[in-house]
C-alpha positions in Angstrom: -0.2 0.1 -0.2 1.0 3.4 -0.2 0.7 4.7 3.0 1.4 8.5 5.1 2.6 8.3 8.4 2.5 11.3 10.9 4.9 11.8 13.6 7.7 9.9 11.5 10.3 11.5 13.2 9.2 11.0 16.4 9.3 8.0 19.0 6.3 5.9 18.0 7.7 6.5 14.0 10.8 6.4 13.8 10.3 2.4 14.8 7.7 2.1 13.1 8.5 3.5 10.0 11.2 1.0 9.0 8.2 -1.8 10.0 6.3 0.1 7.0 8.7 -0.3 4.8 10.7 -3.5 5.4 7.0 -5.2 5.1 6.8 -3.7 1.6 4.9 -0.8 1.8 5.4 2.9 -0.2 5.9 5.2 2.8 6.0 9.0 2.8 7.1 10.8 6.3 4.8 13.6 7.1 6.5 15.4 10.1 7.3 19.3 11.6 10.6 17.9 13.5 10.9 19.5 15.8 12.7 16.5 17.4 14.9 16.3 15.0 17.8 17.2 17.7 16.9 14.8 19.9 18.4 11.9 18.5 19.6 9.2 20.7 22.8 7.3 20.0 24.4 6.2 16.6 20.7 6.6 14.0 21.6 6.0 10.6 18.6 7.7 8.8 16.5 5.2 6.5 16.6 6.5 2.3 14.0 4.1 1.2 11.0 6.6 1.8 10.1 10.0 1.1 9.4 13.0 3.2 7.2 15.8 3.6 8.4 18.4 6.0 5.4 20.6 7.4 3.4 21.2 10.3 0.2 18.3 10.8 -1.9 21.6 10.8 -1.3 22.9 7.4 -2.4 19.6 5.5 -3.9 19.7 2.4 -6.0 17.7 0.2 -3.3 17.3 -2.5 -0.7 16.1 0.1 -2.9 13.4 0.2 -3.4 12.6 -3.6 -2.4 8.4 -4.0 -2.9 7.4 -0.5 -4.2 4.1 0.4 -3.9 4.6 4.3 -2.6 7.0 7.0 -1.5 6.4 9.7 -1.6 8.7 11.9 1.2 9.4 15.5 2.1 13.6 14.7 0.7 15.8 17.7 1.8 16.5 21.4 2.9 13.5 22.6 2.9 13.9 26.5 1.2 15.5 29.3 3.4 17.8 30.7 3.8 19.5 26.9 -0.2 19.2 26.3 -0.8 21.3 29.7 2.3 23.8 28.6 -0.4 25.2 26.1 -3.8 23.5 26.4 -5.6 25.8 23.6 -3.0 24.3 21.5 -3.2 21.3 22.8 -6.5 20.8 21.7 -5.9 22.5 18.3 -3.0 20.1 17.4 -4.0 16.4 18.7 -7.6 17.2 17.9 -8.7 19.9 15.5 -5.6 19.0 12.8 -6.5 14.9 13.7 -9.9 15.3 12.4 -9.0 17.7 9.8 -7.0 15.5 8.6 -9.9 12.5 8.4 -12.2 14.9 6.7 -9.5 15.3 4.0 -8.6 11.8 3.4 -11.6 10.8 3.0 -12.0 13.2 0.7 -9.2 12.0 -1.4 -10.2 8.7 -1.6 -7.9 7.5 1.1 -9.7 3.7 2.9 -8.2 3.4 5.9 -7.0 6.0 9.0 -5.8 4.7 12.1 -4.8 7.0 14.6 -3.0 6.6 17.6 -4.8 6.8 20.5 -4.2 5.7 24.2 -5.2 4.8 27.5 -5.1 8.3 29.2 -8.8 8.3 27.6 -9.4 6.1 31.0 -7.6 8.8 32.8 -9.1 8.1 37.0 -9.9 4.3 36.0 -9.6 3.3 39.7 -9.4 -0.8 40.5 -11.2 -2.4 37.4 -9.2 -3.6 34.5 -10.7 -1.9 31.7 -11.4 -2.7 28.3 -12.4 -1.0 24.8 -16.4 -0.6 26.1 -15.3 0.9 29.5 -16.1 4.8 30.4 -13.5 7.5 28.6 -12.7 9.4 32.0 -9.5 11.3 30.5 -8.2 14.1 33.3 -5.5 16.0 31.0 -5.9 17.9 28.1 -3.9 15.7 26.2 -6.1 12.5 26.7 -9.0 14.5 26.9 -8.2 15.4 23.4 -7.7 11.7 22.6 -11.2 10.7 22.9 -12.5 13.9 21.3 -10.8 12.4 18.0 -12.2 9.6 18.3 -15.9 10.8 18.9 -15.6 12.6 15.9 -13.8 10.9 13.4 -15.5 7.7 14.1 -18.9 9.4 12.8 -17.2 9.6 9.2 -16.7 5.9 8.5 -18.3 4.8 6.4 -18.1 1.4 2.9 -15.4 3.9 1.9 -13.7 5.1 4.8 -12.5 2.5 7.4 -10.9 4.7 10.7 -9.2 2.5 13.6 -8.4 4.0 17.2 -5.4 2.2 18.8 -5.4 2.6 22.2 -1.9 2.1 23.2 -0.9 1.8 27.2 2.2 3.9 28.6 5.2 3.2 26.4 8.7 2.7 27.2 11.9 1.1 25.2 15.1 2.3 23.2 14.5 4.2 20.3 16.2 6.8 17.9 13.9 9.6 18.7 14.2 8.4 22.9 11.5 10.1 25.3 12.8 10.0 29.0 9.2 11.7 29.7 8.1 7.6 30.1 8.1 6.2 33.0 10.0 2.9 32.7 12.2 5.6 30.3 13.2 7.6 33.0 13.2 5.4 36.1 16.1 2.9 34.6 17.7 6.5 33.2 17.6 7.6 36.9 18.9 4.1 38.2 22.0 4.3 35.6 23.0 7.7 36.6 22.6 8.4 40.1 22.0 4.9 41.3 18.5 6.3 42.4 15.3 5.1 41.3 14.0 8.3 42.0 9.9 8.1 42.0 8.4 11.8 42.1 5.0 9.7 42.6 4.2 7.5 45.5 4.1 4.5 43.3 0.5 3.2 44.0 -1.2 4.1 40.5 -1.3 1.0 37.9 -0.1 1.8 35.0 -0.5 -0.6 31.6 2.5 -0.5 29.7 3.7 -1.8 26.3 6.8 -1.5 24.7 7.6 0.9 21.6 8.5 -2.0 18.7 5.3 -4.0 20.3 3.2 -0.7 20.1 4.5 0.0 15.9 3.7 -3.6 15.4 -0.1 -3.0 16.3 0.0 -0.3 13.9 1.3 -2.9 11.3 -1.1 -5.4 12.2 -4.3 -3.2 11.9 -3.0 -1.6 8.7 -3.1 -5.5 7.1 -5.8 -6.7 9.1 -8.8 -7.0 6.5 -11.5 -3.8 6.4 -14.4 -5.7 8.5 -12.3 -6.5 11.5 -11.0 -3.0 12.3 -13.8 -1.4 10.7 -14.4 1.5 13.7 -12.8 -0.2 16.0 -10.8 0.8 18.8 -8.3 -1.5 20.6 -6.1 -1.3 23.5 -2.6 -2.4 22.5 -0.3 -4.0 24.7 -0.4 -7.1 26.8 -3.3 -7.9 29.7 0.1 -9.1 32.2 1.6 -6.1 31.7 -0.3 -3.8 33.9 1.3 -2.2 37.1 1.9 -0.5 39.9 4.6 2.3 39.7 6.3 1.4 42.7 6.4 -2.6 40.9 7.9 -1.3 38.3 10.6 0.5 40.6 11.0 -3.2 42.3 12.3 -4.0 38.7 14.2 -1.8 38.1 16.4 -2.2 41.2 16.7 -5.6 40.1 17.8 -4.9 36.3 20.4 -1.9 37.2 22.9 -3.0 39.8 23.7 -1.0 42.5 20.1 0.8 42.4 17.6 1.7 45.0 14.4 3.4 45.3 13.9 7.2 45.9 11.3 8.8 46.3 11.0 12.9 46.1 9.7 15.1 48.4 6.9 15.9 46.8 6.1 12.7 46.1 2.1 12.0 46.1 -0.2 9.6 44.9 -1.2 10.3 40.7 -4.5 10.9 39.4 -3.9 9.3 36.4 -4.7 5.3 37.4 -5.9 2.6 35.4 -5.3 -1.0 34.3 -6.4 -2.3 30.9 -7.6 -5.3 28.9 -5.4 -6.1 25.8 -7.3 -9.4 24.8 -9.4 -7.8 22.2 -5.9 -7.2 20.2 -4.6 -10.3 20.3 -7.8 -12.1 19.4 -8.3 -10.3 16.5 -5.4 -9.2 14.4 -3.4 -12.4 14.6 -0.2 -10.7 13.4 -0.1 -8.6 16.6 2.6 -11.2 18.7 4.2 -8.6 21.5 7.4 -9.8 22.3 8.0 -7.4 25.3 8.1 -7.8 28.8 8.7 -4.7 31.0 11.4 -6.5 32.7 13.4 -7.4 29.0 12.7 -3.2 28.5 14.9 -2.8 31.3 17.6 -4.3 30.5 17.6 -3.3 26.7 17.4 -0.2 28.4 20.2 -0.6 30.7 22.1 -2.1 28.0 21.4 1.2 25.8 22.2 3.6 28.3 25.7 2.4 28.7 26.4 2.8 25.2 25.2 5.7 24.8 27.0 7.3 28.6 24.0 9.1 29.0 24.0 12.3 32.1 21.5 12.9 34.0 21.8 16.5 32.7 21.3 14.7 29.3 17.8 13.0 30.2 16.2 15.6 32.4 17.7 18.5 30.6 16.3 20.1 26.8 18.0 17.9 24.6 15.9 14.7 25.9 12.6 16.1 27.5 10.0 17.3 25.6 8.6 20.2 26.8 12.4 21.6 28.1 12.8 20.7 24.0 9.8 22.9 23.0 10.7 25.6 25.6 14.4 25.8 24.2 13.2 26.5 21.0 10.8 28.8 21.5 13.6 30.6 24.2 16.0 30.4 21.6 13.6 32.2 19.3 13.3 29.8 16.6 9.8 28.6 17.3 7.0 30.9 18.4 4.2 30.5 20.9 2.0 28.4 18.7 4.8 25.9 18.1 5.2 26.8 14.6 8.8 27.2 13.3 9.7 30.7 12.3 11.1 31.4 8.7 
């Protein structure tokens, strides 16, 4: 298929793009490239795809001519960044995503696979949540994802096949590594300081999925029969990979020699607390066979951090922390207050 992958230079996109190319698809990346300066380790850029360097808010119908599918990952990618300017979060994550879907449909694109999130469930409590469970988002990021699902699902018909992948909290090595994700962050603290530094009290539940398994879900949905994925939502991960954050901390201590758990003075409860059931994706998308566990992911990250020689000021500073990276680009006069590149 001819596939547009938005956000192809981000944390997940840089892992997904080679999978799509290697599966034989003609891939065009679409990205405003906010994080080109955040490359982690040695990364050989692929040359077997083409690229549109453009803000997702500015996409036009002509950009979508001739595509069979759009895989939509682009957006403001975490809660602190979403909180920076909630209005912008809705403009980019919600309005631009719906605009993209409408334009894609108008241009005859049949498939639209949206990168949604288990943060839709937000304050989900102790119950195991499936795709029919109520939404309860607690951040602008989570609310924007819910709004896209609600609006885009209404566009579905015989000629337009929307699918919504509600990914668990990601972790694992990537060319555009994020350190604001809980497993990545705890392993980085343990490696650089010997402290598994807990910024919450560790009681909340969180489903976790390796970035490679998350990317595999998009490939699997793209390859699935249309009738299987039409207007369907899938929780992405493995049901057995739900953890309390304190359990993750204990796994990090076991995986990083000489480390110990330390709680920040401000550590308290986190309103984001949810466990999810991922049996639906396993039953309906046979190509989706996730390979990773958190324990294996910790070992991968520890090895990657050793190879790069990561330092505390790197992952807690503007190179890798999304919110600080954006703020630095703005302070240096490269981005305006609407997160658009200055000419």
